[in-house]
C-alpha positions in Angstrom: 95.6 97.3 129.7 92.5 99.1 132.2 89.5 97.1 132.3 86.2 98.4 131.4 84.7 97.6 134.4 81.3 99.1 134.1 79.6 101.6 132.1 81.3 104.9 131.0 80.3 107.5 132.7 80.4 111.8 131.6 83.7 113.0 132.9 85.0 116.8 132.4 88.2 117.3 130.9 90.1 117.4 133.7 87.6 119.6 136.0 84.4 121.5 135.5 85.9 125.1 135.0 88.3 123.0 131.9 84.9 121.6 130.7 82.8 125.0 130.4 86.1 126.9 128.9 86.2 124.1 126.4 82.1 124.8 125.5 82.8 128.9 125.2 85.2 127.6 122.7 83.8 125.4 120.7 80.6 127.3 120.3 82.8 130.3 119.4 84.4 128.5 117.1 81.2 127.3 115.6 79.8 130.9 115.8 82.9 132.6 113.6 82.8 129.9 111.4 78.7 130.5 110.4 79.2 134.2 110.6 82.2 133.9 108.4 79.8 131.9 106.1 77.2 134.7 106.3 79.5 137.6 105.5 80.9 135.7 102.5 77.3 135.1 101.1 76.0 138.8 101.3 79.7 140.0 100.1 80.3 142.2 103.5 83.5 143.3 103.7 84.1 144.5 107.1 87.3 146.2 106.9 85.9 148.9 104.3 83.2 151.2 104.6 80.6 151.5 106.1 81.4 149.1 108.5 85.3 150.9 109.1 85.8 154.5 109.3 88.7 156.1 107.6 90.7 156.0 111.1 90.0 151.8 111.0 87.4 152.3 114.0 84.3 150.4 114.2 81.1 151.9 112.9 77.1 152.0 114.2 76.6 150.4 110.9 78.4 147.0 112.5 75.5 146.9 114.9 72.7 147.2 112.5 74.9 143.9 111.1 75.1 141.9 114.3 71.8 142.7 115.0 69.7 141.0 111.7 72.9 137.8 112.3 71.5 137.6 115.7 68.2 137.2 115.0 68.9 134.9 112.0 71.0 132.8 114.0 68.1 132.9 117.0 71.9 134.4 119.3 72.6 136.8 121.6 72.7 140.2 119.7 76.2 141.4 121.8 77.8 138.0 121.6 77.7 138.1 118.1 78.9 141.5 117.5 81.8 140.8 119.8 82.6 138.0 117.1 81.8 140.3 114.1 84.2 142.9 115.4 86.9 140.3 116.0 86.7 139.0 112.4 86.7 142.8 111.4 89.9 143.7 113.4 91.5 140.3 112.0 90.8 141.6 109.3 92.4 144.6 109.1 95.3 143.1 110.4 95.8 140.9 107.6 95.0 143.6 105.1 97.9 145.2 107.1 100.4 142.6 107.6 100.1 141.7 103.5 101.1 145.5 102.5 104.1 145.1 104.8 104.6 141.7 103.5 104.6 143.9 99.7 107.0 146.7 100.4 109.4 145.1 103.3 109.4 141.3 102.5 108.3 140.7 106.3 106.5 137.6 107.0 103.6 137.3 109.4 102.8 133.5 111.0 100.4 133.0 113.5 101.5 131.1 116.6 99.0 128.7 117.8 100.1 128.4 121.5 99.9 125.9 124.2 96.3 126.0 126.0 97.6 127.6 129.3 99.5 130.6 127.2 96.5 131.5 124.7 94.5 133.8 126.8 95.2 137.6 126.2 98.1 136.8 124.1 99.2 138.3 120.5 99.4 135.4 118.6 101.4 136.9 115.1 105.0 137.4 114.8 107.2 138.6 111.6 109.7 137.5 110.2 112.0 137.4 107.4 111.6 133.9 105.2 115.2 133.3 104.8 115.8 133.0 108.4 116.6 129.1 109.8 113.9 127.0 111.6 116.5 127.9 114.9 116.4 131.4 114.6 112.3 131.2 114.1 112.3 128.7 117.5 114.7 131.1 118.8 112.1 133.7 118.1 109.3 132.5 119.5 110.5 131.0 122.5 111.9 134.6 123.5 108.6 136.3 122.5 106.2 134.0 124.3 108.2 132.8 127.3 109.5 129.0 126.5 112.8 127.5 126.6 114.0 126.9 123.4 115.1 123.8 123.5 111.6 122.2 124.9 109.3 123.4 121.8 108.6 121.6 119.0 107.3 123.5 115.6 104.8 122.3 113.4 104.5 123.9 110.1 102.2 122.4 107.3 102.2 119.1 109.0 105.3 119.0 109.5 107.8 119.4 112.2 110.3 122.4 111.4 113.8 121.7 110.6 116.3 123.9 112.5 118.9 123.5 109.8 117.0 125.0 106.9 115.6 128.2 106.0 112.1 128.6 105.9 112.1 129.2 102.4 113.1 125.7 101.6 110.8 124.6 104.3 107.8 125.6 102.4 107.2 128.6 104.4 104.9 131.5 103.3 103.2 134.8 104.2 100.5 134.1 106.7 101.0 130.4 107.3 99.8 129.1 110.6 102.7 127.4 113.0 101.6 125.2 116.3 104.0 125.1 119.4 104.1 122.0 121.2 105.8 122.5 124.6 107.5 119.7 126.4 107.7 121.3 129.7 107.0 124.7 131.5 107.6 127.8 131.1 110.5 129.3 132.9 108.0 131.6 135.1 105.9 128.6 135.5 109.0 127.0 137.2 109.9 129.7 139.4 106.3 129.6 140.9 107.2 126.0 141.5 110.3 126.0 142.9 110.3 123.1 145.1 109.4 121.0 141.4 111.9 122.9 139.1 114.7 120.1 139.1 112.2 117.3 138.7 110.5 118.7 135.1 113.9 119.7 133.9 115.0 116.5 134.3 111.2 115.5 133.0 112.0 117.7 130.0 115.1 115.9 129.2 114.1 112.7 129.5 111.0 113.6 127.2 113.8 115.1 124.2 116.3 111.9 124.6 113.5 109.5 124.8 112.5 111.1 121.0 116.1 110.4 120.2 115.9 107.2 121.4 112.9 106.9 119.0 114.8 107.5 116.1 117.6 105.6 116.8 115.6 102.7 117.9 112.9 102.7 114.5 116.3 103.2 112.6 118.0 99.9 113.9 114.7 97.7 113.4 114.5 99.3 110.0 117.7 98.1 108.6 117.9 94.4 110.7 114.7 93.9 108.4 117.5 93.8 105.4 119.7 91.9 107.7 120.2 88.3 108.4 119.5 87.8 112.2 118.6 84.9 114.4 114.7 85.2 114.3 115.5 83.4 118.3 117.9 86.2 120.0 117.5 89.1 118.0 114.6 91.3 117.6 113.6 92.9 114.3 110.4 93.6 112.8 108.6 92.2 110.5 105.7 93.3 108.3 102.7 90.8 108.5 98.8 91.1 106.7 95.6 91.0 108.3 95.9 87.5 108.6 99.5 87.4 110.4 101.6 86.2 107.7 104.5 88.1 106.5 104.4 89.7 103.4 106.8 90.8 100.6 107.5 94.8 100.1 109.6 95.6 97.3 113.2 96.6 98.5 113.2 99.9 97.5 109.5 100.3 99.8 110.0 98.4 102.7 112.2 100.5 104.6 110.0 103.4 104.6 106.8 101.3 105.2 108.8 99.4 108.6 109.8 103.5 109.4 106.6 104.5 109.0 104.7 101.6 110.8 107.2 102.1 113.9 106.4 105.7 114.5 102.9 105.1 114.2 103.3 102.5 116.9 105.5 104.9 118.9 102.7 108.0 118.2 99.8 105.6 119.4 101.7 104.4 122.7 102.0 108.1 123.7 98.4 108.7 122.6 97.3 105.6 124.6 99.1 107.6 127.7 97.4 110.8 127.1 100.9 112.5 126.3 99.7 114.0 122.9 102.7 116.8 122.4 105.1 113.8 122.1 102.4 111.5 120.0 102.4 114.5 116.8 105.7 114.2 115.9 105.7 110.9 115.4 102.6 110.6 114.3 103.9 113.5 111.1 106.9 111.3 110.8 104.7 108.4 110.3 103.0 110.5 107.8 106.2 111.5 106.1 107.2 107.9 105.4 104.2 107.1 104.1 104.3 109.4 101.5 107.5 107.8 100.2 105.5 104.7 99.6 103.5 103.8 96.0 99.7 105.0 95.7 98.8 101.3 95.1 100.3 99.5 98.3 98.7 103.1 100.3 95.1 101.8 98.9 95.9 97.8 99.8 96.0 98.6 103.9 94.6 100.8 106.4 97.3 101.4 108.1 97.5 104.9 106.4 93.7 105.4 106.8 93.4 104.9 110.7 97.0 107.0 111.0 95.4 110.2 109.3 92.0 109.5 112.0 95.1 109.6 114.8 96.3 113.0 113.6 93.4 114.5 113.8 92.1 113.1 116.9 95.9 114.2 118.6 95.2 117.7 117.4 92.0 117.7 118.5 93.2 116.8 122.4 95.7 119.7 121.9 92.8 121.7 121.9 94.0 123.6 118.7 90.8 124.1 116.9 92.2 126.0 114.1 94.6 123.4 113.0 91.6 121.4 112.2 91.3 123.1 109.1 93.2 120.4 107.6 91.1 117.9 109.0 88.4 117.7 106.5 91.4 116.0 104.1 92.8 113.8 106.1 89.2 112.7 106.6 88.5 112.4 103.4 91.6 110.7 102.6 91.2 107.9 105.7 87.3 107.3 104.2 89.0 107.1 100.7 91.2 104.8 102.2 89.0 102.4 104.0 86.8 102.2 101.1 89.7 100.7 98.9 90.9 98.3 101.5 87.6 97.2 102.5 85.3 97.2 99.8 82.1 99.1 99.4 80.0 97.4 101.5 82.9 96.1 104.1 82.8 92.7 101.3 86.9 92.7 101.2 87.3 92.5 104.7 84.5 90.1 105.5 85.8 88.0 102.7 89.3 87.9 104.8 88.2 88.1 107.9 84.6 86.9 108.5 83.0 89.9 110.2 83.5 93.3 110.3 82.5 94.7 114.0 85.8 94.8 115.4 86.7 97.6 112.2 83.5 99.5 113.0 85.4 101.2 116.0 87.3 103.3 113.0 84.3 104.3 111.4 82.5 105.7 114.3 85.9 107.7 115.4 85.9 108.9 111.5 81.9 109.6 111.7 82.6 111.4 115.6 85.8 113.9 113.9 83.8 114.2 110.9 80.8 115.8 112.9 83.6 118.1 115.3 85.0 119.5 111.9 81.8 120.4 110.9 80.9 121.8 114.1 83.7 123.8 113.8 83.1 125.2 110.6 79.6 125.9 110.9 77.7 123.3 109.7 75.4 122.5 111.8 72.8 119.9 110.2 76.3 117.6 108.8 77.5 117.9 112.5 74.5 116.6 113.8 73.8 113.8 111.2 78.0 112.3 111.4 77.6 112.9 115.4 74.4 110.5 115.9 76.0 108.0 113.2 78.8 107.8 115.5 76.2 107.6 118.4 74.6 105.4 116.3 77.9 102.9 116.3 78.8 103.7 119.9 75.2 102.2 120.7 76.4 99.3 118.5 79.6 98.5 120.1 79.0 98.9 123.5 79.8 95.7 125.6 78.5 94.5 128.8 80.9 94.8 131.1 79.1 91.1 132.6 80.0 89.5 128.9 83.5 90.8 129.8 84.3 89.4 133.3 82.1 85.9 132.2 85.5 86.2 128.6 87.9 86.9 131.5 87.2 84.1 133.7 87.8 81.7 131.0 91.7 83.2 131.1 91.2 85.9 128.2 92.6 89.2 128.4 90.1 92.1 128.6 91.2 92.9 125.0 90.7 90.0 123.5 87.1 90.1 125.2 86.3 93.1 123.7 87.8 92.1 120.2 86.1 88.8 120.1 82.2 90.2 121.7 82.7 92.9 118.6 83.3 90.1 116.2 80.7 87.9 117.0 77.5 90.8 117.9 78.1 90.2 121.6 77.7 86.4 121.9 80.0 85.1 124.5 80.1 82.0 123.6 80.8 82.8 120.3 83.3 84.7 121.1 85.1 82.4 123.7 85.4 79.6 120.4 86.6 82.8 118.1 89.5 84.1 120.5 90.7 80.3 121.3 90.9 80.0 117.5 92.8 83.2 116.6 94.7 82.1 119.4 95.7 78.6 117.7 95.9 80.2 114.7 98.3 82.7 115.3 100.2 80.5 117.3 100.6 78.4 113.6 101.2 81.2 112.1 104.3 82.7 114.4 105.7 79.0 114.2 105.3 78.3 110.4 107.0 82.2 110.1 109.8 81.3 112.6 110.7 78.0 110.7 110.6 79.9 107.6 113.2 82.9 109.0 114.9 80.3 110.1 115.0 78.5 106.5 116.3 81.4 105.2 119.4 82.2 107.3 120.4 78.3 107.4 120.7 78.7 103.2 122.6 82.1 103.4 124.9 80.3 105.7 124.7 77.3 103.5 125.9 79.7 100.3 128.2 81.8 102.7 130.2 78.6 103.7 131.1 78.3 99.7 132.8 81.6 99.8 129.5 83.5 98.5 129.3 87.0 100.6 125.5 87.8 102.6 124.9 90.5 100.1 124.7 88.1 96.8 123.5 85.0 99.0 120.4 87.7 100.0 119.7 88.6 96.5 119.9 85.1 95.1 117.6 83.5 97.5 115.2 86.3 97.0 115.4 86.0 92.9 114.8 81.9 93.9 111.7 82.3 96.2 114.2 81.0 99.2 114.7 77.6 96.9 118.7 77.0 97.9 119.6 74.4 94.7 117.6 77.5 92.4 119.7 80.0 94.4 123.3 78.6 93.7 122.1 78.1 89.5 121.5 81.9 89.7 124.6 82.4 91.8 126.5 80.3 88.7 125.1 81.8 85.6 125.6 85.2 87.2 128.8 85.7 87.8 128.7 89.0 88.6 126.6 88.7 91.6 129.3 87.2 93.2 131.4 90.6 93.3 128.5 91.9 95.9 130.0 93.1 99.0 128.9 93.3 102.2 129.5 96.3 104.3 131.6 94.1 107.4 135.0 95.2 106.9 136.7 91.8 107.3 135.2 90.7 103.6 135.8 94.0 102.0 139.5 93.5 103.1 141.5 93.9 99.9 144.4 91.5 99.5 147.6 92.7 97.9 148.4 89.6 97.0 146.9 86.3 96.9 148.2 83.2 99.0 150.9 80.7 97.6 149.6 78.0 99.1 146.4 79.1 97.8 147.4 79.7 94.3 149.0 76.4 94.7 145.8 74.5 95.2 144.3 75.9 92.4 147.3 74.9 90.2 146.9 71.5 91.9 143.3 71.4 90.6 144.6 72.2 86.7 144.0 76.2 86.3 146.9 78.3 85.0 148.6 80.3 87.4 147.5 83.4 85.9 144.6 82.6 85.8 144.7 81.6 89.5 145.9 84.8 90.8 143.5 86.7 89.0 140.3 84.8 90.4 141.9 84.6 93.8 142.0 88.5 93.4 139.0 88.5 92.5 137.4 86.9 95.7 139.7 87.8 97.9 141.5 84.5 98.6 138.6 82.2 98.4 139.4 79.2 97.0 136.0 77.7 96.6 134.9 80.9 94.9 137.6 80.9 92.5 138.0 76.9 91.6 134.0 77.4 90.4 134.5 80.2 88.7 137.3 79.3 86.9 135.6 75.8 86.3 132.4 77.1 84.9 133.8 79.5 82.8 136.4 77.0 81.1 139.4 77.7 83.1 139.3 81.6 82.8 137.7 84.6 84.5 134.6 86.2 82.4 135.5 89.5 80.5 134.0 91.9 83.6 135.4 89.8 86.5 139.1 90.0 84.8 138.8 94.3 84.9 138.0 93.8 88.3 140.9 91.4 89.0 143.0 94.2 87.3 141.3 96.9 89.8 142.1 94.9 93.0 145.7 94.3 91.9 146.1 97.6 92.0 144.1 98.6 95.1 146.8 99.3 98.4 145.6 96.7 101.5 144.2 98.1 104.2 145.8 98.4 107.3 144.7 96.1 110.2 145.3 99.3 112.6 142.1 100.6 111.0 140.1 98.9 113.3 141.6 100.6 116.5 139.7 102.8 118.6 136.6 100.0 119.7 136.6 100.6 123.5 133.4 102.8 122.7 131.5 99.5 121.3 131.0 98.1 124.1 128.4 101.7 125.2 127.5 102.2 121.7 126.0 98.7 122.1 124.3 99.2 125.4 122.7 102.6 123.8 121.0 100.7 120.8 119.8 97.6 122.6 118.0 100.5 125.3 116.7 102.1 122.3 115.5 99.5 120.5 113.8 97.9 123.9 112.0 100.9 123.9 110.7 100.7 120.8 109.2 97.0 121.4 108.0 97.8 124.9 105.6 99.4 122.6 105.3 97.5 119.9 101.5 95.7 120.6 101.2 92.0 121.3 97.9 91.5 120.0 97.8 92.4 115.8 94.2 94.0 116.2 95.4 96.7 119.1 94.1 99.2 116.8 90.9 97.9 116.7 90.6 97.7 120.7 88.9 101.0 122.2 86.9 101.0 125.3 84.9 104.3 124.1 85.1 105.9 127.2 86.5 109.5 125.5 84.3 108.9 122.6 80.9 108.7 124.5 82.1 112.1 126.3 82.8 113.7 123.5 79.8 112.5 121.5 77.1 113.7 124.2 79.1 117.2 124.6 79.2 117.6 120.9 75.4 116.5 120.8 74.9 119.2 123.4 76.8 122.0 121.4 74.5 121.2 118.1 71.3 121.5 120.6 73.0 124.7 122.6 73.3 126.1 119.2 69.8 126.3 117.9 68.4 127.0 121.8 70.8 129.9 122.3 68.8 132.8 124.2 69.6 136.2 123.8 71.0 138.1 127.2 74.0 139.2 127.8 
């Protein structure tokens, strides 16, 4: 983690020219929004006379309109006229597309390109909606000069699925499609021939990283439902705000695991400013969160933080138009924070003792709300939100000397920032807070690890009695981890004994039980027929067969008798089916690599999402406050 060694200074987004371009784009977006608002209020339809003649050309009436609105906005008349003309042409183009769609069924898609390709590029694409996502991707790549395998398409806040038709994915006429590029175009590569191979390798690596991310998260989510040794096998767990594991309904646990895993991976890309890789991960996280019940999402702040991260990512991708969806996401985030933290953060203060660290989230929320309002032409609302964000920034700003003092005591920069914000900047209190939190977390981790170890031991104990892993897990879950109660549940519910594992060795059916096992049960006093039936049901397990017969007066219960009859007619599985394991070692290595890559991006500190140097936020707040001011002070000049 980079140490915030001094007060953040204003930095350009790459260069002064870049910053000027960004300012022009932001101010143009504001002007477009204001003019659109005026046109709507005045009921003006630019595509009709007197503003458009029969040849669809501009008329003099549009100049009078530009003069009227430039006086109202105190803005350059030529600039206003230029933007109104763009709005008029877009309206005509949209109307033509609508007529074409009605008569031919050919839809128009508005394509939002990466920054380097936006200038002087027509971004409307025509297509039929029965084509597949792969065909649309090919057409976009061919039209705009991309390499097909190194772009991703985002439509309706979801990644375009290549194997399904556009109709199946809810793609409609006039929809917006955003292109995320994983590498430069072939033309640019030719211009820089020396780095062609390096860029090609980089693009392939990025694609492989995305696939490894998916596989690694799936493995870790599956392990959450498995029995693993916490000392030797990495796994993911879900904890509350204090760091203790929480119980989640099995039907939702895997979805929640995947959602949180994709979110953490996306956040790791955000930290590295790899926004094109971050957005697909964040959108996948959003998709899996939507599979969880509303009650769960209302009680955790993860979903709200994700909404902020998605909008933040759109912003840094410089896709201003795609911020049209920001209002809904930001409102959702605000609602989730209120439900989770309480009306005035009282629930948060009750749980954690303070709310200083969480104010970071509200700073970003207000900042993004300010940006959204500015792009929508709402100058006053934008100013209000930006000032709220600026006020929080001043409150949360940390004196670098205080961070340095805590570093000297052996704390990390991240711990120092979080501790100081939790303690209103008091160094002594922050040191005590960090120390206490370290000790508390160490104790919680020790207890959680011991709980996991006890669960593993209890499952192994039940397996030693002949029960399957699945049955042992389910019984222990019902018994809240109590081994004796779990055993009683298994004895009282014979049908649970038939719960199978996925291990082919335990699923292996025996055509007939061994004579030795039958003799053991007969020696115990059971009828030979009942002994054979019980051994068939429990795949030759003498302990389980004996317990079942004893518990049921020497015979199997009716439901297990039917299973015994079925198993006696099932052919045995050939041991030769296990051939072909020569590649298992390679597969294990690949899985280990995928898991390790995920674990590298899982932050050690449970409050990592609350830590920020606020350098980027300060820059953006200052920039947008200047935009708001400049909007009022714009001079009338060409």
